[in-house]
C-alpha positions as CSV (number, residue, x, y, z in Angstrom):
1,M,104.6,-127.6,-50.5
2,T,104.0,-130.3,-53.1
3,E,100.9,-129.5,-54.8
4,N,99.1,-131.8,-57.4
5,S,96.1,-129.6,-58.2
6,P,96.2,-126.7,-60.7
7,L,94.9,-124.6,-57.7
8,T,98.0,-123.3,-55.9
9,T,98.9,-121.3,-53.0
10,T,102.1,-119.8,-51.5
11,L,103.2,-121.0,-48.1
12,E,105.5,-118.8,-45.9
13,K,106.5,-119.6,-42.4
14,D,103.1,-120.0,-40.4
15,S,101.3,-118.2,-43.2
16,I,99.4,-119.2,-46.4
17,Y,98.8,-116.7,-49.3
18,L,95.9,-117.7,-51.4
19,D,96.8,-117.5,-55.2
20,L,93.8,-115.7,-57.4
21,D,92.7,-119.5,-58.6
22,V,92.4,-120.6,-55.0
23,R,90.6,-117.6,-53.8
24,R,87.7,-117.9,-56.4
25,E,87.4,-121.5,-55.5
26,V,86.8,-121.0,-51.7
27,K,84.4,-118.1,-52.5
28,R,82.6,-120.6,-54.8
29,L,82.5,-122.9,-51.9
30,A,81.4,-120.5,-49.3
31,E,78.9,-119.4,-51.3
32,L,77.3,-122.8,-52.4
33,L,77.3,-123.2,-48.6
34,A,75.6,-120.3,-47.9
35,E,72.9,-121.0,-49.9
36,S,72.3,-124.5,-48.6
37,A,69.5,-125.0,-46.8
38,P,68.2,-123.9,-44.3
39,G,70.8,-121.4,-44.5
40,L,71.3,-121.4,-40.5
41,L,74.7,-121.7,-39.1
42,D,73.6,-123.5,-36.0
43,E,71.1,-125.9,-37.6
44,P,72.3,-129.7,-37.9
45,R,71.7,-130.1,-41.7
46,W,73.4,-127.0,-42.3
47,L,76.4,-128.1,-40.4
48,A,76.5,-131.8,-42.3
49,A,76.5,-129.9,-45.5
50,A,79.7,-127.8,-44.0
51,R,81.5,-130.7,-43.5
52,D,81.0,-132.2,-46.7
53,V,81.9,-129.1,-48.6
54,S,85.0,-128.6,-46.3
55,C,86.2,-131.7,-48.0
56,A,86.4,-130.0,-51.5
57,L,88.3,-127.1,-50.4
58,P,91.3,-126.6,-52.9
59,T,94.2,-129.4,-51.9
60,A,96.9,-126.7,-50.9
61,L,94.6,-124.9,-48.2
62,R,93.2,-128.4,-47.1
63,T,96.8,-129.8,-46.7
64,A,97.9,-126.8,-44.7
65,L,95.1,-126.9,-42.3
66,R,95.6,-130.9,-41.8
67,N,99.2,-130.4,-41.1
68,F,98.6,-127.4,-38.7
69,S,96.0,-129.9,-36.8
70,A,98.9,-132.5,-36.5
71,D,101.8,-130.0,-35.4
72,S,101.0,-126.2,-35.1
73,G,104.6,-125.4,-34.8
74,Q,106.7,-123.5,-32.8
75,A,104.5,-120.3,-33.3
76,G,101.0,-122.2,-32.4
77,V,99.4,-120.1,-35.1
78,L,98.4,-120.3,-38.8
79,Q,97.5,-117.1,-40.8
80,I,95.4,-117.5,-43.8
81,H,95.4,-114.5,-46.4
82,G,93.0,-113.7,-49.0
83,L,89.4,-115.3,-47.9
84,P,86.2,-113.8,-49.0
85,V,84.6,-111.0,-47.0
86,G,82.2,-109.1,-49.9
87,P,79.8,-106.0,-48.9
88,L,79.4,-105.7,-45.7
89,P,76.6,-104.1,-43.2
90,P,78.0,-101.8,-40.4
91,T,79.7,-103.3,-37.6
92,P,77.2,-104.5,-34.9
93,T,77.6,-102.5,-31.7
94,R,75.5,-104.7,-29.3
95,Q,76.3,-106.7,-26.7
96,E,76.3,-110.7,-27.1
97,S,76.2,-110.2,-30.9
98,V,76.8,-113.5,-33.0
99,E,75.9,-114.4,-36.4
100,R,73.0,-117.0,-37.1
101,R,72.5,-116.7,-40.9
102,A,74.9,-118.3,-43.2
103,T,76.7,-115.5,-44.7
104,V,79.6,-115.8,-47.1
105,P,82.5,-115.0,-44.6
106,A,80.9,-116.9,-41.8
107,S,80.5,-119.9,-44.4
108,A,84.2,-119.5,-45.6
109,L,85.3,-119.6,-41.6
110,V,83.3,-122.6,-41.0
111,L,84.5,-124.3,-43.8
112,C,88.0,-123.8,-42.6
113,A,87.3,-124.8,-39.0
114,M,85.8,-128.1,-40.4
115,A,89.0,-129.1,-41.9
116,L,90.7,-129.3,-38.7
117,G,87.7,-130.8,-36.7
118,E,84.2,-129.8,-35.2
119,V,83.0,-126.4,-34.5
120,V,81.6,-126.1,-31.3
121,G,79.7,-123.1,-29.1
122,F,79.9,-122.8,-25.1
123,E,76.4,-122.9,-23.6
124,G,77.4,-120.2,-21.3
125,E,78.7,-117.9,-23.8
126,K,76.6,-116.0,-26.3
127,S,74.0,-118.8,-26.0
128,G,76.2,-121.2,-27.7
129,A,76.6,-119.7,-30.8
130,L,79.0,-121.3,-33.0
131,V,80.1,-118.0,-35.1
132,Q,80.5,-114.9,-32.6
133,N,81.2,-111.5,-33.6
134,V,83.9,-109.7,-31.9
135,V,83.4,-105.9,-32.0
136,P,83.5,-103.2,-29.5
137,V,80.2,-102.3,-27.5
138,P,79.6,-99.0,-26.1
139,G,80.0,-98.7,-22.5
140,E,82.1,-102.0,-22.3
141,E,85.8,-100.1,-23.4
142,R,87.3,-101.3,-20.1
143,S,86.0,-105.0,-20.2
144,Q,88.4,-108.1,-20.4
145,S,86.1,-109.5,-22.7
146,N,85.7,-109.4,-26.9
147,A,83.4,-106.4,-26.4
148,G,86.4,-104.4,-25.1
149,S,88.9,-102.1,-26.6
150,V,91.5,-101.9,-24.0
151,N,94.8,-104.0,-23.6
152,L,93.1,-107.8,-23.6
153,E,95.4,-109.9,-21.2
154,M,97.3,-112.6,-22.6
155,H,94.9,-116.3,-21.9
156,T,94.0,-119.4,-23.1
157,E,90.6,-119.3,-24.4
158,N,88.3,-120.5,-21.5
159,A,91.0,-121.4,-19.4
160,F,88.7,-122.5,-16.6
161,H,86.5,-125.2,-18.8
162,P,87.5,-128.8,-18.8
163,H,86.6,-128.7,-22.8
164,R,88.2,-125.4,-23.5
165,P,88.6,-125.2,-27.4
166,D,91.8,-127.0,-29.0
167,F,92.0,-124.1,-31.7
168,V,90.3,-120.8,-31.9
169,A,90.0,-119.3,-35.0
170,L,89.6,-115.5,-35.6
171,Y,88.2,-114.2,-39.3
172,C,88.6,-110.3,-40.1
173,L,85.8,-108.8,-41.7
174,R,86.9,-105.5,-40.9
175,Q,90.2,-103.5,-39.1
176,D,89.6,-100.9,-36.9
177,S,90.1,-97.6,-38.7
178,D,93.3,-96.8,-37.3
179,G,94.9,-99.9,-37.5
180,E,95.7,-100.2,-33.8
181,A,94.3,-103.3,-33.0
182,G,96.6,-106.3,-33.1
183,L,96.0,-109.6,-32.1
184,R,99.0,-110.7,-29.4
185,I,100.4,-114.3,-29.7
186,A,102.9,-116.0,-27.5
187,S,103.6,-119.7,-27.9
188,L,104.5,-121.7,-24.8
189,R,106.9,-123.6,-26.8
190,R,109.0,-120.8,-27.5
191,A,108.6,-119.5,-23.8
192,I,109.3,-122.8,-21.9
193,G,113.2,-122.8,-22.1
194,L,113.1,-119.7,-20.4
195,L,111.7,-121.0,-17.1
196,S,113.7,-123.2,-14.6
197,A,112.8,-126.7,-13.7
198,E,111.6,-125.4,-10.3
199,Q,109.2,-122.8,-12.1
200,R,108.1,-125.6,-14.4
201,E,107.3,-128.2,-11.7
202,T,105.4,-125.4,-9.7
203,L,103.4,-124.4,-12.8
204,A,102.5,-128.1,-13.4
205,E,100.8,-128.4,-10.0
206,P,97.3,-127.8,-9.1
207,R,98.1,-124.4,-7.6
208,F,96.0,-122.3,-9.3
209,R,92.4,-121.3,-10.2
210,T,90.6,-119.8,-12.8
211,D,87.3,-118.0,-13.0
212,P,85.1,-118.0,-15.9
213,P,85.5,-114.7,-18.4
214,P,82.7,-111.9,-18.2
215,S,81.6,-113.3,-21.4
216,F,80.1,-116.6,-19.6
217,N,78.0,-114.3,-17.5
218,G,79.6,-115.8,-14.2
219,S,78.8,-119.3,-15.1
220,G,80.9,-122.2,-14.8
221,S,82.6,-123.8,-12.2
222,T,86.4,-123.7,-11.2
223,V,88.7,-126.2,-9.9
224,A,92.3,-126.0,-8.9
225,H,94.7,-126.7,-11.6
226,G,98.0,-126.6,-13.1
227,A,99.2,-123.5,-15.4
228,I,100.8,-126.2,-17.8
229,S,100.2,-129.9,-18.1
230,G,101.5,-132.8,-20.0
231,A,104.9,-133.5,-21.7
232,Y,107.7,-131.8,-20.0
233,E,109.6,-130.9,-23.0
234,D,106.0,-129.7,-25.0
235,P,103.5,-129.0,-22.3
236,D,99.9,-127.6,-22.8
237,A,99.1,-124.0,-21.3
238,Q,96.1,-123.3,-19.0
239,V,96.1,-119.9,-17.7
240,D,94.7,-116.5,-18.1
241,F,96.6,-113.6,-16.7
242,H,93.2,-111.6,-16.1
243,A,91.3,-114.5,-14.5
244,T,93.6,-117.1,-12.9
245,T,94.9,-116.6,-9.3
246,P,97.8,-118.5,-8.0
247,L,96.9,-120.2,-4.7
248,D,100.2,-119.4,-2.8
249,A,103.4,-117.3,-2.9
250,S,105.4,-119.8,-4.6
251,A,102.8,-120.4,-7.4
252,G,102.5,-116.5,-7.8
253,R,106.3,-116.5,-8.3
254,A,106.1,-118.9,-11.1
255,M,103.2,-117.5,-12.7
256,A,104.9,-113.8,-13.0
257,A,107.8,-116.1,-14.5
258,L,105.7,-117.8,-17.2
259,R,104.2,-114.3,-17.6
260,E,107.7,-112.6,-18.3
261,A,108.5,-115.5,-20.4
262,L,105.5,-115.5,-22.5
263,E,106.3,-111.5,-23.1
264,A,109.4,-112.3,-24.5
265,V,108.3,-114.2,-27.0
266,V,105.2,-112.5,-28.0
267,D,104.2,-111.6,-31.6
268,T,101.5,-109.1,-33.0
269,V,99.4,-109.5,-35.9
270,Y,97.3,-106.9,-37.5
271,F,94.5,-107.8,-39.8
272,A,93.3,-107.1,-43.1
273,P,89.8,-108.0,-44.2
274,G,90.0,-111.6,-45.3
275,D,92.7,-112.6,-43.1
276,L,92.2,-115.7,-40.6
277,A,94.1,-116.5,-37.7
278,I,93.8,-119.9,-36.1
279,V,95.4,-119.9,-32.6
280,D,96.3,-123.5,-31.2
281,N,94.7,-122.8,-27.9
282,R,96.7,-125.7,-26.2
283,V,100.2,-124.3,-26.8
284,A,99.7,-120.6,-27.5
285,L,98.0,-117.7,-25.4
286,H,96.4,-114.9,-27.1
287,G,95.5,-111.1,-26.2
288,R,94.7,-107.8,-28.2
289,T,96.4,-104.5,-28.3
290,P,94.0,-101.5,-27.3
291,F,92.3,-99.5,-29.8
292,T,89.9,-96.6,-30.3
293,P,86.7,-97.6,-31.4
294,R,84.4,-94.8,-33.4
295,Y,80.9,-96.4,-33.5
296,D,80.5,-95.1,-36.7
297,G,79.8,-98.6,-38.3
298,Q,83.4,-99.2,-39.5
299,D,84.8,-100.6,-36.3
300,R,86.9,-103.6,-36.1
301,W,84.8,-106.5,-36.9
302,L,86.1,-110.3,-36.6
303,H,84.1,-113.8,-36.6
304,R,85.3,-115.9,-34.1
305,A,84.9,-120.1,-34.0
306,F,85.9,-122.5,-31.4
307,I,87.1,-126.0,-32.7
308,H,87.5,-129.3,-31.1
309,T,89.6,-131.8,-32.9
310,D,88.0,-134.8,-31.0
311,A,84.4,-134.1,-30.2
312,R,83.9,-137.2,-28.8
313,R,86.0,-136.3,-25.8
314,S,82.9,-133.7,-24.7
315,R,80.0,-135.7,-25.6
316,A,78.8,-136.2,-22.0
317,R,78.7,-132.2,-22.1
318,R,77.0,-131.6,-25.5
319,N,73.1,-132.4,-25.1
320,G,71.8,-134.4,-27.6
321,G,75.0,-135.0,-29.4
322,G,74.9,-131.5,-30.7
323,H,77.5,-128.9,-31.1
324,V,77.0,-126.7,-27.9
325,V,79.2,-127.7,-24.7
326,S,77.5,-127.2,-21.4
């Protein structure tokens, strides 16, 4: 990567390792933003400040994010290592856990997200919070949701929704004590060549239906859709292997073939604190390996944010032009 700033970083395949000077500058900007009035993540004045401050991110980081937004590559994911975390309270354990106050790590997440587009929440999920906590919740261990700890099926985030996120950002504050939990990522760009022309044709037809995830509390409507769509050589994905139902036997066989193809190309990412993974939700599915929570205050803790590259597209579903999509 060419860098015209004294602040540098190391770019490897699908990953950015922030150098010390860059890390210090990102931390400074996150601290500055965290102190900006009114210090509330979902408040329009704070979000306007975040948009402005994101323009001051170190050149190497800002360039990598901009390039990723234009082309997420074969893997459909970008990993950034070395973002600020700082001292943490115990990992939350309550259902519907979100961040409302502008902490330093939440601010760093929003800064990176704003370099890609606009941060959005969904009215039916965690009251539309823009930064959500992905933490294990007692009693929800077997849930196919962000509160569970069993194997989480591969899925397009909010596959049922017409304005599902373009990108999903997952920022590690704390990894699970045993290091068991891994983010599984499978790119349709890598898998599509493993499917026959007939299978691809079937997958592109409206022969599938997807239910809203448990985190939406059953809200949301569903219509028949294709599991893939768009350009034949580079389609988008719209499938959740827990919530998507094929509507006929042939569609079921094609969906099984898609699942097998994605499993053949899956990668697993194990987080360290300060790691951020940005998944292109249009071309990559993600899931999670199982882990064993201890509920001792040191369990796995991620911040999650959703990003739209074109906020205008969902304007009719955002009351008052805000950041929450109905």
